[in-house]
N, CA, C, O and the ligand as a Tripos MOL2 file, in Angstrom:
@<TRIPOS>MOLECULE
protein
  285   283    72     0     0
PROTEIN
NO_CHARGES

@<TRIPOS>ATOM
      1 N           8.6210   28.4090   -3.3890 N.3       1 MET1
      2 CA          9.3340   27.2800   -3.0650 C.3       1 MET1
      3 C           8.5880   26.2170   -2.2960 C.2       1 MET1
      4 O           8.0630   26.5300   -1.2280 O.2       1 MET1
      5 N           8.5050   25.0640   -2.7280 N.am      2 PRO2
      6 CA          7.7680   24.1740   -1.8590 C.3       2 PRO2
      7 C           8.5580   23.7860   -0.7320 C.2       2 PRO2
      8 O           9.7800   23.9080   -0.6530 O.2       2 PRO2
      9 N           7.6470   23.2220    0.3010 N.am      3 LYS3
     10 CA          8.2950   22.8060    1.5230 C.3       3 LYS3
     11 C           8.1510   21.3670    1.7060 C.2       3 LYS3
     12 O           7.1920   20.7700    1.2170 O.2       3 LYS3
     13 N           9.1200   20.7350    2.4350 N.am      4 TYR4
     14 CA          9.0880   19.3580    2.5160 C.3       4 TYR4
     15 C           9.4000   18.9950    4.1580 C.2       4 TYR4
     16 O          10.2160   19.6070    4.8460 O.2       4 TYR4
     17 N           8.6440   17.9720    4.5730 N.am      5 ASP5
     18 CA          8.8830   17.6260    6.1110 C.3       5 ASP5
     19 C           9.9780   16.4910    5.9810 C.2       5 ASP5
     20 O          10.0430   15.6120    5.1210 O.2       5 ASP5
     21 N          10.6850   16.6930    6.8770 N.am      6 PHE6
     22 CA         11.7570   15.5520    7.1890 C.3       6 PHE6
     23 C          11.8940   15.1480    8.6790 C.2       6 PHE6
     24 O          11.5170   15.8830    9.5920 O.2       6 PHE6
     25 N          12.4310   13.9860    8.8570 N.am      7 LYS7
     26 CA         12.5490   13.6410   10.1790 C.3       7 LYS7
     27 C          14.1590   13.2690   10.3720 C.2       7 LYS7
     28 O          14.8160   12.7360    9.4780 O.2       7 LYS7
     29 N          14.6000   13.5650   11.4440 N.am      8 CYS8
     30 CA         15.8770   13.2470   11.7500 C.3       8 CYS8
     31 C          16.0100   11.7930   12.3560 C.2       8 CYS8
     32 O          15.2480   11.4080   13.2430 O.2       8 CYS8
     33 N          16.9640   11.0460   11.8580 N.am      9 ASN9
     34 CA         17.0870    9.5700   12.4130 C.3       9 ASN9
     35 C          17.9270    9.5910   13.6580 C.2       9 ASN9
     36 O          18.0320    8.5790   14.3510 O.2       9 ASN9
     37 N          18.5460   10.7580   13.9680 N.am     10 ASN10
     38 CA         19.4670   10.7840   15.1250 C.3      10 ASN10
     39 C          18.7230   11.1450   16.3890 C.2      10 ASN10
     40 O          18.8560   10.5140   17.4380 O.2      10 ASN10
     41 N          17.8990   12.2360   16.2310 N.am     11 CYS11
     42 CA         17.1870   12.7790   17.4500 C.3      11 CYS11
     43 C          15.7390   12.7800   17.3160 C.2      11 CYS11
     44 O          15.0330   13.3060   18.1770 O.2      11 CYS11
     45 N          15.2070   12.1560   16.1650 N.am     12 SER12
     46 CA         13.8360   12.1610   15.7850 C.3      12 SER12
     47 C          13.1900   13.3250   15.8310 C.2      12 SER12
     48 O          12.0230   13.4010   16.2140 O.2      12 SER12
     49 N          13.9730   14.4600   15.3990 N.am     13 GLU13
     50 CA         13.5160   15.7810   15.3010 C.3      13 GLU13
     51 C          12.6730   15.7890   13.8830 C.2      13 GLU13
     52 O          13.2290   15.3380   12.8810 O.2      13 GLU13
     53 N          11.4500   16.2570   13.8110 N.am     14 VAL14
     54 CA         10.5320   16.5260   12.5770 C.3      14 VAL14
     55 C          10.6950   18.0390   12.3930 C.2      14 VAL14
     56 O          10.2760   18.8760   13.1920 O.2      14 VAL14
     57 N          11.4120   18.3270   11.1450 N.am     15 PHE15
     58 CA         11.3340   19.7370   10.7700 C.3      15 PHE15
     59 C          10.9720   19.8470    9.2410 C.2      15 PHE15
     60 O          10.7570   18.8910    8.4960 O.2      15 PHE15
     61 N          10.9420   21.2380    8.8890 N.am     16 GLU16
     62 CA         10.4860   21.5890    7.6140 C.3      16 GLU16
     63 C          11.4500   22.3100    6.8200 C.2      16 GLU16
     64 O          12.0110   23.2830    7.3230 O.2      16 GLU16
     65 N          11.7030   21.9630    5.6780 N.am     17 LEU17
     66 CA         12.7350   22.6060    4.8860 C.3      17 LEU17
     67 C          12.0750   23.0790    3.4810 C.2      17 LEU17
     68 O          11.3550   22.3100    2.8450 O.2      17 LEU17
     69 N          12.3460   24.3000    3.0710 N.am     18 SER18
     70 CA         11.7530   24.5640    1.6880 C.3      18 SER18
     71 C          13.0630   24.6430    0.7170 C.2      18 SER18
     72 O          14.1050   25.2430    0.9830 O.2      18 SER18
     73 N          12.8010   23.9640   -0.3720 N.am     19 MET19
     74 CA         13.8650   23.8720   -1.3020 C.3      19 MET19
     75 C          13.3230   23.2540   -2.5480 C.2      19 MET19
     76 O          12.3520   22.4970   -2.5390 O.2      19 MET19
     77 N          13.9660   23.5950   -3.5980 N.am     20 SER20
     78 CA         13.4030   23.2300   -4.9760 C.3      20 SER20
     79 C          13.7230   21.7310   -5.2010 C.2      20 SER20
     80 O          14.4850   21.0750   -4.4920 O.2      20 SER20
     81 N          13.0660   21.2880   -6.2410 N.am     21 ILE21
     82 CA         12.8560   19.9300   -6.5780 C.3      21 ILE21
     83 C          14.3960   19.3310   -6.8820 C.2      21 ILE21
     84 O          14.7420   18.1790   -6.6200 O.2      21 ILE21
     85 N          15.2360   20.3510   -7.4850 N.am     22 LYS22
     86 CA         16.3990   19.8960   -7.8200 C.3      22 LYS22
     87 C          17.3380   19.7940   -6.5370 C.2      22 LYS22
     88 O          18.2680   18.9900   -6.4740 O.2      22 LYS22
     89 N          17.0440   20.5820   -5.6410 N.am     23 GLU23
     90 CA         17.7900   20.5730   -4.4630 C.3      23 GLU23
     91 C          17.4760   19.4200   -3.4870 C.2      23 GLU23
     92 O          18.2550   18.9520   -2.6560 O.2      23 GLU23
     93 N          16.1020   19.0110   -3.7450 N.am     24 LEU24
     94 CA         15.7650   17.8000   -3.1010 C.3      24 LEU24
     95 C          16.2090   16.6250   -3.5310 C.2      24 LEU24
     96 O          16.3720   15.6980   -2.7380 O.2      24 LEU24
     97 N          16.4590   16.5070   -4.8270 N.am     25 GLU25
     98 CA         16.8000   15.2390   -5.4690 C.3      25 GLU25
     99 C          18.5030   15.2580   -5.3500 C.2      25 GLU25
    100 O          19.1120   14.2040   -5.5370 O.2      25 GLU25
    101 N          19.1250   16.3240   -5.0770 N.am     26 ASP26
    102 CA         20.5600   16.2380   -5.1530 C.3      26 ASP26
    103 C          20.9280   15.7460   -3.8290 C.2      26 ASP26
    104 O          20.6490   16.3470   -2.7910 O.2      26 ASP26
    105 N          21.5800   14.6040   -3.8880 N.am     27 LYS27
    106 CA         22.0750   13.9710   -2.6980 C.3      27 LYS27
    107 C          23.4400   14.6280   -2.1790 C.2      27 LYS27
    108 O          23.9680   14.3530   -1.1020 O.2      27 LYS27
    109 N          23.8650   15.4280   -3.0030 N.am     28 GLU28
    110 CA         25.1710   15.9700   -2.4410 C.3      28 GLU28
    111 C          24.8720   17.2610   -1.7790 C.2      28 GLU28
    112 O          25.7480   17.8240   -1.1220 O.2      28 GLU28
    113 N          23.6240   17.7900   -1.9190 N.am     29 ALA29
    114 CA         23.3340   19.0290   -1.3100 C.3      29 ALA29
    115 C          23.2840   18.9850    0.4170 C.2      29 ALA29
    116 O          22.7020   18.0920    1.0320 O.2      29 ALA29
    117 N          23.7720   19.7530    0.8540 N.am     30 ASP30
    118 CA         23.8420   19.7890    2.2130 C.3      30 ASP30
    119 C          22.7320   20.6070    3.0690 C.2      30 ASP30
    120 O          22.8930   20.8940    4.2550 O.2      30 ASP30
    121 N          21.5860   20.9440    2.3090 N.am     31 LYS31
    122 CA         20.4770   21.5250    2.8470 C.3      31 LYS31
    123 C          19.7240   20.5860    3.8030 C.2      31 LYS31
    124 O          19.1830   21.0540    4.8040 O.2      31 LYS31
    125 N          19.6720   19.2500    3.5170 N.am     32 LYS32
    126 CA         19.0320   18.5090    4.3170 C.3      32 LYS32
    127 C          19.7730   18.0190    5.6390 C.2      32 LYS32
    128 O          20.2890   16.9160    5.8230 O.2      32 LYS32
    129 N          19.7100   19.0190    6.4540 N.am     33 VAL33
    130 CA         20.4180   18.8350    7.6580 C.3      33 VAL33
    131 C          19.5820   19.1910    8.9500 C.2      33 VAL33
    132 O          18.9940   20.2690    9.0400 O.2      33 VAL33
    133 N          19.5580   18.2680    9.9120 N.am     34 CYS34
    134 CA         18.7380   18.4020   11.0880 C.3      34 CYS34
    135 C          19.1180   19.8060   11.7800 C.2      34 CYS34
    136 O          20.2730   20.0180   12.1500 O.2      34 CYS34
    137 N          18.2140   20.6380   11.9180 N.am     35 PRO35
    138 CA         18.4850   21.8960   12.5940 C.3      35 PRO35
    139 C          18.7890   21.7880   14.2270 C.2      35 PRO35
    140 O          19.2700   22.7090   14.8880 O.2      35 PRO35
    141 N          18.4630   20.6560   14.6790 N.am     36 LYS36
    142 CA         18.6670   20.4100   16.1840 C.3      36 LYS36
    143 C          20.0920   19.8530   16.4520 C.2      36 LYS36
    144 O          20.8350   20.2750   17.3380 O.2      36 LYS36
    145 N          20.3710   18.8970   15.6150 N.am     37 CYS37
    146 CA         21.5890   18.0730   15.8630 C.3      37 CYS37
    147 C          22.7210   18.2570   14.7140 C.2      37 CYS37
    148 O          23.8670   17.8200   14.8160 O.2      37 CYS37
    149 N          22.2960   18.8530   13.7930 N.am     38 ASN38
    150 CA         23.0520   18.9350   12.6730 C.3      38 ASN38
    151 C          23.5800   17.5560   11.8300 C.2      38 ASN38
    152 O          24.5760   17.3790   11.1290 O.2      38 ASN38
    153 N          22.6090   16.7820   12.1640 N.am     39 SER39
    154 CA         22.8490   15.4740   11.5370 C.3      39 SER39
    155 C          22.3250   15.4330   10.1390 C.2      39 SER39
    156 O          21.2840   16.0040    9.8130 O.2      39 SER39
    157 N          23.0250   14.7880    9.3780 N.am     40 ARG40
    158 CA         22.5660   14.5260    7.9640 C.3      40 ARG40
    159 C          21.8170   13.2500    7.6810 C.2      40 ARG40
    160 O          21.4140   12.8810    6.5770 O.2      40 ARG40
    161 N          21.6900   12.6310    8.8300 N.am     41 GLU41
    162 CA         20.8680   11.2150    8.5660 C.3      41 GLU41
    163 C          19.4800   11.6430    8.7490 C.2      41 GLU41
    164 O          18.9220   11.3620    9.8090 O.2      41 GLU41
    165 N          18.8070   12.3430    7.7600 N.am     42 VAL42
    166 CA         17.4210   12.6830    7.9130 C.3      42 VAL42
    167 C          16.7800   11.9290    6.6520 C.2      42 VAL42
    168 O          17.4100   11.5260    5.6740 O.2      42 VAL42
    169 N          15.4610   11.8240    6.8610 N.am     43 LYS43
    170 CA         14.7030   11.2020    5.7720 C.3      43 LYS43
    171 C          13.4950   12.0440    5.5100 C.2      43 LYS43
    172 O          12.9390   12.6740    6.4090 O.2      43 LYS43
    173 N          13.0920   12.0460    4.2500 N.am     44 GLN44
    174 CA         11.8020   12.8980    3.9110 C.3      44 GLN44
    175 C          10.5670   12.2370    4.3970 C.2      44 GLN44
    176 O          10.4250   11.0170    4.3170 O.2      44 GLN44
    177 N           9.7180   12.9870    4.8730 N.am     45 LEU45
    178 CA          8.4010   12.3780    5.1550 C.3      45 LEU45
    179 C           7.4400   12.7030    4.0110 C.2      45 LEU45
    180 O           7.5160   13.7270    3.3320 O.2      45 LEU45
    181 N           6.5470   11.7540    3.8630 N.am     46 LEU46
    182 CA          5.6160   11.9530    2.8310 C.3      46 LEU46
    183 C           4.4170   12.9170    3.4170 C.2      46 LEU46
    184 O           3.8370   12.7560    4.4910 O.2      46 LEU46
    185 N           4.2230   13.7990    2.6010 N.am     47 SER47
    186 CA          3.0120   14.8040    3.0580 C.3      47 SER47
    187 C           1.6120   14.3890    2.6420 C.2      47 SER47
    188 O           1.2960   14.0490    1.5020 O.2      47 SER47
    189 N           0.8710   14.4510    3.6130 N.am     48 PHE48
    190 CA         -0.3350   13.8480    3.5650 C.3      48 PHE48
    191 C          -1.3620   15.0840    3.2700 C.2      48 PHE48
    192 O          -1.9220   15.6880    4.1850 O.2      48 PHE48
    193 N          -1.5280   15.3640    2.0030 N.am     49 ALA49
    194 CA         -2.2120   16.6120    1.7350 C.3      49 ALA49
    195 C          -3.7770   16.1940    1.5460 C.2      49 ALA49
    196 O          -4.6240   16.9760    1.9770 O.2      49 ALA49
    197 N          -4.1080   15.2150    1.0360 N.am     50 SER50
    198 CA         -5.5150   14.8470    0.8070 C.3      50 SER50
    199 C          -6.1450   14.1800    2.0220 C.2      50 SER50
    200 O          -5.6930   13.1270    2.4720 O.2      50 SER50
    201 N          -7.1290   14.7690    2.5160 N.am     51 VAL51
    202 CA         -7.8140   14.0730    3.7430 C.3      51 VAL51
    203 C          -9.3920   14.1110    3.3350 C.2      51 VAL51
    204 O          -9.8930   15.0210    2.6750 O.2      51 VAL51
    205 N         -10.0120   13.1080    3.7750 N.am     52 GLY52
    206 CA        -11.4710   13.0120    3.5520 C.3      52 GLY52
    207 C         -11.7050   12.7460    1.9830 C.2      52 GLY52
    208 O         -10.8210   12.4810    1.1680 O.2      52 GLY52
    209 N         -12.9750   12.8640    1.7530 N.am     53 SER53
    210 CA        -13.3300   12.7830    0.4400 C.3      53 SER53
    211 C         -12.9180   11.4830   -0.2660 C.2      53 SER53
    212 O         -11.8730   11.4220   -0.9150 O.2      53 SER53
    213 N         -13.7020   10.5150   -0.1380 N.am     54 SER54
    214 CA        -13.4340    9.1900   -0.4920 C.3      54 SER54
    215 C         -14.4720    8.6550   -1.5380 C.2      54 SER54
    216 O         -15.5970    9.1480   -1.4640 O.2      54 SER54
    217 N         -14.2690    7.8220   -2.3870 N.am     55 GLY55
    218 CA        -15.2140    7.1220   -3.0540 C.3      55 GLY55
    219 C         -15.6630    7.8190   -4.2650 C.2      55 GLY55
    220 O         -16.2000    7.0370   -5.0500 O.2      55 GLY55
    221 N         -15.6200    8.9800   -4.6560 N.am     56 SER56
    222 CA        -16.2560    9.4500   -5.9380 C.3      56 SER56
    223 C         -15.4370    9.2030   -7.1090 C.2      56 SER56
    224 O         -14.2980    9.6530   -7.2360 O.2      56 SER56
    225 N         -16.0000    8.5230   -7.9130 N.am     57 SER57
    226 CA        -15.2180    8.1890   -9.0820 C.3      57 SER57
    227 C         -16.0590    8.4240  -10.2720 C.2      57 SER57
    228 O         -17.2420    8.0830  -10.2920 O.2      57 SER57
    229 N         -15.4770    8.9910  -11.2480 N.am     58 SER58
    230 CA        -16.2670    9.3660  -12.5340 C.3      58 SER58
    231 C         -15.8070    8.4970  -13.6780 C.2      58 SER58
    232 O         -14.7090    8.6760  -14.2040 O.2      58 SER58
    233 N         -16.5510    7.6600  -14.0200 N.am     59 ALA59
    234 CA        -16.2180    6.8400  -15.1710 C.3      59 ALA59
    235 C         -16.7200    7.4700  -16.4200 C.2      59 ALA59
    236 O         -17.9290    7.6490  -16.5740 O.2      59 ALA59
    237 N         -15.8240    7.8230  -17.3420 N.am     60 SER60
    238 CA        -16.1360    8.5540  -18.5940 C.3      60 SER60
    239 C         -16.1680    7.3940  -19.6930 C.2      60 SER60
    240 O         -15.1040    6.9180  -20.0890 O.2      60 SER60
    241 N         -17.3580    6.9580  -20.1670 N.am     61 SER61
    242 CA        -17.2310    5.9920  -21.2140 C.3      61 SER61
    243 C         -17.4770    6.8020  -22.7070 C.2      61 SER61
    244 O         -18.4880    7.4570  -22.9600 O.2      61 SER61
    245 N         -16.5050    6.6370  -23.4830 N.am     62 SER62
    246 CA        -16.7370    7.2550  -24.8170 C.3      62 SER62
    247 C         -17.1320    6.1660  -25.7550 C.2      62 SER62
    248 O         -16.5270    5.1030  -25.8940 O.2      62 SER62
    249 N         -18.2210    6.5440  -26.3900 N.am     63 ARG63
    250 CA        -18.6430    5.5740  -27.4570 C.3      63 ARG63
    251 C         -18.2910    5.9710  -28.7370 C.2      63 ARG63
    252 O         -18.4230    7.1310  -29.1270 O.2      63 ARG63
    253 N         -17.8520    5.0700  -29.4070 N.am     64 GLY64
    254 CA        -17.3490    5.3550  -30.8020 C.3      64 GLY64
    255 C         -16.7910    4.1100  -31.5730 C.2      64 GLY64
    256 O         -17.5510    3.1660  -31.7930 O.2      64 GLY64
    257 N         -15.6530    4.0830  -31.9370 N.am     65 SER65
    258 CA        -15.0210    3.0450  -32.8230 C.3      65 SER65
    259 C         -14.8900    1.8580  -31.8970 C.2      65 SER65
    260 O         -13.7510    1.4980  -31.6010 O.2      65 SER65
    261 N         -15.9700    1.1880  -31.3910 N.am     66 SER66
    262 CA        -15.7230    0.0300  -30.7260 C.3      66 SER66
    263 C         -16.7350   -1.0910  -31.0630 C.2      66 SER66
    264 O         -17.8520   -1.1610  -30.5510 O.2      66 SER66
    265 N         -16.3050   -1.8480  -31.8550 N.am     67 SER67
    266 CA        -17.0820   -2.8970  -32.4360 C.3      67 SER67
    267 C         -16.9450   -4.1830  -31.6550 C.2      67 SER67
    268 O         -15.8550   -4.7090  -31.4310 O.2      67 SER67
    269 N         -18.1600   -4.6820  -31.2360 N.am     68 SER68
    270 CA        -18.1540   -5.8430  -30.4380 C.3      68 SER68
    271 C         -18.7510   -6.9920  -31.1980 C.2      68 SER68
    272 O         -19.7710   -6.7940  -31.8590 O.2      68 SER68
    273 N         -18.2550   -8.0440  -31.1570 N.am     69 GLY69
    274 CA        -18.5600   -9.2030  -31.9980 C.3      69 GLY69
    275 C         -19.9170   -9.7240  -31.7160 C.2      69 GLY69
    276 O         -20.1390  -10.2510  -30.6260 O.2      69 GLY69
    277 N         -20.8140   -9.6190  -32.5900 N.am     70 CYS70
    278 CA        -22.2170  -10.1370  -32.1740 C.3      70 CYS70
    279 C         -22.6140  -11.1210  -33.0760 C.2      70 CYS70
    280 O         -22.4230  -10.8490  -34.2620 O.2      70 CYS70
    281 N         -23.1520  -12.2670  -32.7940 N.am     71 GLY71
    282 CA        -23.5890  -13.2510  -33.6930 C.3      71 GLY71
    283 C         -22.7320  -14.2860  -34.1210 C.2      71 GLY71
    284 O         -23.1390  -15.1380  -34.9110 O.2      71 GLY71
    285 ZN         18.5970   15.5870   14.6700 Zn       72 ZN72
@<TRIPOS>BOND
     1     1     2 1
     2     2     3 1
     3     3     4 2
     4     3     5 am
     5     5     6 1
     6     6     7 1
     7     7     8 2
     8     7     9 am
     9     9    10 1
    10    10    11 1
    11    11    12 2
    12    11    13 am
    13    13    14 1
    14    14    15 1
    15    15    16 2
    16    15    17 am
    17    17    18 1
    18    18    19 1
    19    19    20 2
    20    19    21 am
    21    21    22 1
    22    22    23 1
    23    23    24 2
    24    23    25 am
    25    25    26 1
    26    26    27 1
    27    27    28 2
    28    27    29 am
    29    29    30 1
    30    30    31 1
    31    31    32 2
    32    31    33 am
    33    33    34 1
    34    34    35 1
    35    35    36 2
    36    35    37 am
    37    37    38 1
    38    38    39 1
    39    39    40 2
    40    39    41 am
    41    41    42 1
    42    42    43 1
    43    43    44 2
    44    43    45 am
    45    45    46 1
    46    46    47 1
    47    47    48 2
    48    47    49 am
    49    49    50 1
    50    50    51 1
    51    51    52 2
    52    51    53 am
    53    53    54 1
    54    54    55 1
    55    55    56 2
    56    55    57 am
    57    57    58 1
    58    58    59 1
    59    59    60 2
    60    59    61 am
    61    61    62 1
    62    62    63 1
    63    63    64 2
    64    63    65 am
    65    65    66 1
    66    66    67 1
    67    67    68 2
    68    67    69 am
    69    69    70 1
    70    70    71 1
    71    71    72 2
    72    71    73 am
    73    73    74 1
    74    74    75 1
    75    75    76 2
    76    75    77 am
    77    77    78 1
    78    78    79 1
    79    79    80 2
    80    79    81 am
    81    81    82 1
    82    82    83 1
    83    83    84 2
    84    83    85 am
    85    85    86 1
    86    86    87 1
    87    87    88 2
    88    87    89 am
    89    89    90 1
    90    90    91 1
    91    91    92 2
    92    91    93 am
    93    93    94 1
    94    94    95 1
    95    95    96 2
    96    95    97 am
    97    97    98 1
    98    98    99 1
    99    99   100 2
   100    99   101 am
   101   101   102 1
   102   102   103 1
   103   103   104 2
   104   103   105 am
   105   105   106 1
   106   106   107 1
   107   107   108 2
   108   107   109 am
   109   109   110 1
   110   110   111 1
   111   111   112 2
   112   111   113 am
   113   113   114 1
   114   114   115 1
   115   115   116 2
   116   115   117 am
   117   117   118 1
   118   118   119 1
   119   119   120 2
   120   119   121 am
   121   121   122 1
   122   122   123 1
   123   123   124 2
   124   123   125 am
   125   125   126 1
   126   126   127 1
   127   127   128 2
   128   127   129 am
   129   129   130 1
   130   130   131 1
   131   131   132 2
   132   131   133 am
   133   133   134 1
   134   134   135 1
   135   135   136 2
   136   135   137 am
   137   137   138 1
   138   138   139 1
   139   139   140 2
   140   139   141 am
   141   141   142 1
   142   142   143 1
   143   143   144 2
   144   143   145 am
   145   145   146 1
   146   146   147 1
   147   147   148 2
   148   147   149 am
   149   149   150 1
   150   150   151 1
   151   151   152 2
   152   151   153 am
   153   153   154 1
   154   154   155 1
   155   155   156 2
   156   155   157 am
   157   157   158 1
   158   158   159 1
   159   159   160 2
   160   159   161 am
   161   161   162 1
   162   162   163 1
   163   163   164 2
   164   163   165 am
   165   165   166 1
   166   166   167 1
   167   167   168 2
   168   167   169 am
   169   169   170 1
   170   170   171 1
   171   171   172 2
   172   171   173 am
   173   173   174 1
   174   174   175 1
   175   175   176 2
   176   175   177 am
   177   177   178 1
   178   178   179 1
   179   179   180 2
   180   179   181 am
   181   181   182 1
   182   182   183 1
   183   183   184 2
   184   183   185 am
   185   185   186 1
   186   186   187 1
   187   187   188 2
   188   187   189 am
   189   189   190 1
   190   190   191 1
   191   191   192 2
   192   191   193 am
   193   193   194 1
   194   194   195 1
   195   195   196 2
   196   195   197 am
   197   197   198 1
   198   198   199 1
   199   199   200 2
   200   199   201 am
   201   201   202 1
   202   202   203 1
   203   203   204 2
   204   203   205 am
   205   205   206 1
   206   206   207 1
   207   207   208 2
   208   207   209 am
   209   209   210 1
   210   210   211 1
   211   211   212 2
   212   211   213 am
   213   213   214 1
   214   214   215 1
   215   215   216 2
   216   215   217 am
   217   217   218 1
   218   218   219 1
   219   219   220 2
   220   219   221 am
   221   221   222 1
   222   222   223 1
   223   223   224 2
   224   223   225 am
   225   225   226 1
   226   226   227 1
   227   227   228 2
   228   227   229 am
   229   229   230 1
   230   230   231 1
   231   231   232 2
   232   231   233 am
   233   233   234 1
   234   234   235 1
   235   235   236 2
   236   235   237 am
   237   237   238 1
   238   238   239 1
   239   239   240 2
   240   239   241 am
   241   241   242 1
   242   242   243 1
   243   243   244 2
   244   243   245 am
   245   245   246 1
   246   246   247 1
   247   247   248 2
   248   247   249 am
   249   249   250 1
   250   250   251 1
   251   251   252 2
   252   251   253 am
   253   253   254 1
   254   254   255 1
   255   255   256 2
   256   255   257 am
   257   257   258 1
   258   258   259 1
   259   259   260 2
   260   259   261 am
   261   261   262 1
   262   262   263 1
   263   263   264 2
   264   263   265 am
   265   265   266 1
   266   266   267 1
   267   267   268 2
   268   267   269 am
   269   269   270 1
   270   270   271 1
   271   271   272 2
   272   271   273 am
   273   273   274 1
   274   274   275 1
   275   275   276 2
   276   275   277 am
   277   277   278 1
   278   278   279 1
   279   279   280 2
   280   279   281 am
   281   281   282 1
   282   282   283 1
   283   283   284 2
@<TRIPOS>SUBSTRUCTURE
     1 MET1         2 RESIDUE 1 A MET
     2 PRO2         6 RESIDUE 1 A PRO
     3 LYS3        10 RESIDUE 1 A LYS
     4 TYR4        14 RESIDUE 1 A TYR
     5 ASP5        18 RESIDUE 1 A ASP
     6 PHE6        22 RESIDUE 1 A PHE
     7 LYS7        26 RESIDUE 1 A LYS
     8 CYS8        30 RESIDUE 1 A CYS
     9 ASN9        34 RESIDUE 1 A ASN
    10 ASN10       38 RESIDUE 1 A ASN
    11 CYS11       42 RESIDUE 1 A CYS
    12 SER12       46 RESIDUE 1 A SER
    13 GLU13       50 RESIDUE 1 A GLU
    14 VAL14       54 RESIDUE 1 A VAL
    15 PHE15       58 RESIDUE 1 A PHE
    16 GLU16       62 RESIDUE 1 A GLU
    17 LEU17       66 RESIDUE 1 A LEU
    18 SER18       70 RESIDUE 1 A SER
    19 MET19       74 RESIDUE 1 A MET
    20 SER20       78 RESIDUE 1 A SER
    21 ILE21       82 RESIDUE 1 A ILE
    22 LYS22       86 RESIDUE 1 A LYS
    23 GLU23       90 RESIDUE 1 A GLU
    24 LEU24       94 RESIDUE 1 A LEU
    25 GLU25       98 RESIDUE 1 A GLU
    26 ASP26      102 RESIDUE 1 A ASP
    27 LYS27      106 RESIDUE 1 A LYS
    28 GLU28      110 RESIDUE 1 A GLU
    29 ALA29      114 RESIDUE 1 A ALA
    30 ASP30      118 RESIDUE 1 A ASP
    31 LYS31      122 RESIDUE 1 A LYS
    32 LYS32      126 RESIDUE 1 A LYS
    33 VAL33      130 RESIDUE 1 A VAL
    34 CYS34      134 RESIDUE 1 A CYS
    35 PRO35      138 RESIDUE 1 A PRO
    36 LYS36      142 RESIDUE 1 A LYS
    37 CYS37      146 RESIDUE 1 A CYS
    38 ASN38      150 RESIDUE 1 A ASN
    39 SER39      154 RESIDUE 1 A SER
    40 ARG40      158 RESIDUE 1 A ARG
    41 GLU41      162 RESIDUE 1 A GLU
    42 VAL42      166 RESIDUE 1 A VAL
    43 LYS43      170 RESIDUE 1 A LYS
    44 GLN44      174 RESIDUE 1 A GLN
    45 LEU45      178 RESIDUE 1 A LEU
    46 LEU46      182 RESIDUE 1 A LEU
    47 SER47      186 RESIDUE 1 A SER
    48 PHE48      190 RESIDUE 1 A PHE
    49 ALA49      194 RESIDUE 1 A ALA
    50 SER50      198 RESIDUE 1 A SER
    51 VAL51      202 RESIDUE 1 A VAL
    52 GLY52      206 RESIDUE 1 A GLY
    53 SER53      210 RESIDUE 1 A SER
    54 SER54      214 RESIDUE 1 A SER
    55 GLY55      218 RESIDUE 1 A GLY
    56 SER56      222 RESIDUE 1 A SER
    57 SER57      226 RESIDUE 1 A SER
    58 SER58      230 RESIDUE 1 A SER
    59 ALA59      234 RESIDUE 1 A ALA
    60 SER60      238 RESIDUE 1 A SER
    61 SER61      242 RESIDUE 1 A SER
    62 SER62      246 RESIDUE 1 A SER
    63 ARG63      250 RESIDUE 1 A ARG
    64 GLY64      254 RESIDUE 1 A GLY
    65 SER65      258 RESIDUE 1 A SER
    66 SER66      262 RESIDUE 1 A SER
    67 SER67      266 RESIDUE 1 A SER
    68 SER68      270 RESIDUE 1 A SER
    69 GLY69      274 RESIDUE 1 A GLY
    70 CYS70      278 RESIDUE 1 A CYS
    71 GLY71      282 RESIDUE 1 A GLY
    72 ZN72       285 GROUP 0 **** ****
């Protein structure tokens, strides 16, 4: 089960919860609760997985049915 980072708007506590996508999108679910102050005023933090590695781009040009007007 994937984990998600949350931050409490009430006490600014940052915590981690593991839940399924369905539970994550379910606004009625009460899993998203701050473990510190039990506030439901929490927001999901964006996970920053990719670091470093910048610039490399591979352009694949496929030649084939591409007629360019000439003449
Ligand atoms: Zn809190």
